[in-house]
Structure formats: structure tokens, C-alpha cells
C-alpha positions, 0 to 999 in steps of 0.5 A, a space after each residue: 499500499 502506497 505511504 500517505 503524505 503524513 507518512 511520508 513527511 513523518 517517516 522524513 523529520 522524525 527521529 525514530 530509532 530501531 533495534 540494530 538487531 533488525 535487518 541484520 544479515 548473517 554474515 553481520 550476525 556472525 562477526 558482531 557474536 566473534 567479536 563478542 566472544 572475543 571480548 568476552 575472552 579479553 575481559 576474563 584474562 584481565 580483570 584489573 587495571 593492572 591486567 589490561 595493561 599487560 594484556 593490551 600491550 601483549 596485543 599491540 607487539 602482537 600487533 606491530 606496534 613498537 614502545 615508544 622507548 625503542 624509537 629513534 625518530 617517528 613518521 606517517 604509519 609509525 604505531 607506537 606505545 608507551 605504558 605509564 608505571 603500569 597501569 596506564 597506556 598511551 597508543 599513538 599511531 603517526 598521521 600524515 598532518 603534522 602533529 601541530 594540527 591536531 589529533 583524534 583521540 578516543 580514551 578509556 579507562 581500565 579500573 573498575 568499582 571493586 573492594 582493596 585490601 588495607 594497609 594491615 589487612 589480617 586479623 583474627 576474631 573468634 577463630 575466624 581470619 578476616 581481611 579488614 578492607 577500602 572500597 574502590 569507586 562508587 559502589 551499593 555495599 550490599 551487591 559485594 556481599 555473598 558472591 565469590 571473590 577473587 584475589 588479584 594486585 601485587 606485592 612489592 618488596 623492599 629488595 625491589 622484587 614485585 609479587 603478582 597475585 591471583 587467585 580465585 579465577 581457576 576452577 581449582 583456584 579457593 575463591 573468598 566471600 563477605 558473609 551476611 547477616 541471615 533473614 533469621 538474625 536482622 529482624 528489626 536491626 539491620 533489616 530497618 537500616 537503608 538500603 545503602 547501609 544494609 552493609 557497611 563499609 566497615 562490615 565489608 570484611 573477607 573471610 581468609 580461612 579458619 584452620 588453626 597453626 597446630 601449637 598450643 604455645 601460640 596465639 592468633 593461631 589462625 591468623 599465624 597458619 594464613 601468615 605460613 601459607 603465604 610466606 611458603 607459597 611467596 615468600 611474604 610476610 604481615 607487613 609486606 602488606 603494607 607496599 601492596 596493591 590487592 584487589 578483590 574483584 568477583 570471581 565470575 568469568 564472561 557469559 552469554 545472557 539470555 536465551 538468544 544469547 544476546 546480551 553479555 554479563 560480566 565484571 567491570 563492562 564500565 569502563 572495559 567495554 570501551 578500553 577492548 573496544 578502542 583497542 581493537 578499533 585503533 589495530 585497524 587504523 592505517 596512515 590516518 590523516 591526523 595522528 590517532 590516539 588511543 588512551 586506556 588510563 586509571 583513576 578515573 572511577 576516584 576523579 582521575 586523580 594520581 600519577 595514572 589518571 587522566 589530571 596527571 602530566 603523564 598524558 603531556 609527556 607522552 604528547 611531548 615525546 611523539 613531538 620531539 620524536 617528529 621533530 616538532 617540539 617548540 616552545 607552545 606547541 603542546 598548547 597548538 595540538 590540543 587546541 586544533 584536537 578532539 576527543 572521544 570520552 570512551 566510557 558507558 552509560 546507563 542503559 534503559 531499564 525497563 523495570 525501573 523506568 521512573 528513574 530515567 527519562 524514557 526520550 533521552 535514555 540509551 537503549 540496550 541494542 540500538 547502539 553507541 550513546 552520545 552523552 553531549 554533556 555529563 555533570 550532575 544536577 544544573 551540569 555540575 562539573 559538565 563537559 558539554 561539548 560544542 553542537 558543531 562538533 556534535 555535528 561532526 559525529 553525527 556526520 561520521 557516524 552515518 557514513 559508516 552506519 554507525 548505529 547511534 542515540 543521544 543520552 543523559 544518565 538518568 533524570 535530571 536533580 536525579 541522575 548524572 555523572 562524571 568521566 574524564 571528557 573533562 580532563 581532555 576539555 580542559 586541555 582546551 579539546 573538543 571531547 563529546 562522551 560516546 559510549 555503551 549502555 550497561 544495565 546494574 552499572 557498578 554491581 559485581 556482574 554489568 549486563 550490556 548487548 553483544 550488538 553495542 558492543 559490536 557497534 562502540 568499535 565500528 565507531 571508534 575505528 570510523 572517528 581514529 580513521 577520518 
């Protein structure tokens, strides 16, 4: 039946979005699922920011990228990277134009909410060995009790030795656990607390063991037995916890979700999903017009701070080294580079959850399976702390995505005065770089197990690749 004039006009003028699964060919479907399998493998290999950097470095070396320190000069087409303290990673593909003409950058973060050990963690209480913790990032504390946890991290000794520890990822490994009260005992006490206080910060104690050391003359036998085991396997003493970075993360593996297997369930998809998709995209960038940069940074979840966060001057050092090895570094040059650059802050957004629909502005929310989320501004309430992308830059992003058939929608993180959040976009913008947030919608963000769409994961990779290759 022929369309009416109104139907034709509506089709031309309305901003109508549909699921990316609609009309997908068999070959496209195969590519999406294969990419998702690769992504889930990546997640299972790298659950912490240090592991993200190490595993990503291995991928770069296999794809002919070189460490920046091993290169004396840079020419168009060269592919290099620099590792900052094993916790952040900067990657570049040198473009045809001078760096002065600007860079194309995509920045994601490898850190995710987790449970860190305190510096003096181990103690014994009523013949149970426990570990004191300090949570990292924005979590709902009650979600972290009664789930299997794995221990990842390093212990640095005074002799310069660094000991890597990973316990709980193999099927034969033990896992760790935070207890909770049974409903029989919590009535009138814990049950009367607010949801956010159901488990308090100082109750996030890890059960470490219960077997005592066989010696009637010593006290704290269970603690002593734990230290004996750690000393025998890793050569560490209790004082070595002082110079450690040990993190507890969910021991769950990434898995397909749903009867149709269209979704991914995994820990740390915020923001490892953007780490992987941006990393995969820059692997395929060849001879770009402008130099393409991929950043896997750290400490985004606690405010971009520290020597490995995007507030650090370490990023400037990387750009200055690129300028020097291109023979372009002159006084004030880095500011010229920034003023001509564009960046995508690759970070996830809260996907629309139909179970909790009242918390979202349905007209300005991203939905699973509809592609990447374009977030023009972040911040909270009256755009407090926001980095807002200029309309002209948003239009250019739309053009790139339309030309490359990238599915996208615009979004905000929840209702005004009820939602909001921050990303590294503000750190780019503070350097004078046009910046926009573009990422993947996530359900149950910051929970021990988050949910995403396989289509959106693949679409993010295509989006970042199209931007970097321009």
C-alpha cells in the first residue's frame, strides 16, 4: 500500500531509532557474535587496571606496535605505545599531517569499582581469620556480600621484588567471601537500615580461613596459619601488606545472557568494554590523516587523580615525546596541538532498564541493542562539573557515524536532579580539546555483574574506528 503524505513526512522528519538487530544479515550477525566472544575472553584475562595494561600490551606487540622508548624518530604510519607505571597505556598511530594540526583521541579507563585490601588487613576474631578492606569507586556495598571473590594484585618487597598474585580465577582455586546476616537474625536491626547501609563499609570483611596452626603455646593460631601459607607460597610476611596493591573482584566469568544469547554478563564492563573496543579499533587504523591516539587510563572511578589518572601530567609527557620524535616540538606547541584536537571520552552510560523505568527520562535514554550512546554533557543537577560538547562537534560526529552506518542515540544518565555522573571528558576539555562522551549502554552499572548488548559492543568498535581513521 502506498504511504500517505503524512507517513512520508513523518519518516523524513522524526528522529526514529530502531534496534540494531533488525534487518541484520547472517554474516553481520556472525561478526557481532565473534567480536563478543573475543571481548569476553579479554574480560576473563584482565579484571584489574594492571592486567588490562599488561594484556593490551601483549596484543599491541603482536600487531606490530613498538614501545615509544625503542623508536628514535616517528614517520607517518608508525605505530607506538607507552606504558605509565603498569597502570595506564597510551597508543598512537602517526598521521599524515603534522601533530600541530591536531590529534584524534579515544580515551577509556581500565579501573572498575572493587574491594581493596587495607595496608594492615589480616586479623583473627573468634577463630576466624578476616581481612579488612576499603572499597574503591562507587558501589552499592550490599551487592558485594555473599558473592565469590578473586584476589588480584601485587606485593612489592623492599629488595625490589614484585610478586604478582591471582587467586580465585581457576576452577581449582579457592575463592573469597564477605558474609551477611541471615533473615532470621536481621529483623529490627540490619533490616531497619537504609538500603545503602545494609552492609556498612567496615563490614566488608573478607573471610580468609579458619584452620589453626598446631602449636598450643601461640595465640592467633588461624592468623599465623594464613601467614605461614602466604610465606611458603609467595615469600611474604605480614609487613609486606604495607607495600601491596591487592584487589578483590568478582570471581565470575563473562558469559552470554538470555535464551537468544544476545547479551553479555560480566564484571567490570564499566569501562573495560570501551578499553577493548577502542584498542581493537586502533589496531585497524592505517595511515590516518591526523595522528590517532588511544588511551587506557586509570583511576577514573575516583576522580581521574594520581600519577596514572588523566589529571596527571604523564599524558603531556607522551604527547611531548611524540612531538620531539617527529621533530616538531617548539615552545607552546603542545597547546597548539590540543587546541586543534578532538577527543571521544569512551565511557559507558546507564542503559534504560524497564524494571526501573521511573528513574529514566525515556526520551533521553539509550536502549540495549540500539548502538552507542552520544552524551553531549555529563555532570549532575544543573550540569555541575559537566564537559559539554560544542554543537558543531556533535554534528561532525553524527556525519562520521552516518557515513559509516554506525547506530547511535543521544542520552543522559537518568533524570535531572536524580542522575548524573562524571567522566574523563572534563580532563580533555580542560586542556582545550573538543570532547564528547560516547560509549555503550550498561544495565546494573557498578554492580559485581553488569549487562550489555553484543550489538552495542560491536557498534562501539566500529564507531571508534570510524572516528580515528578520519
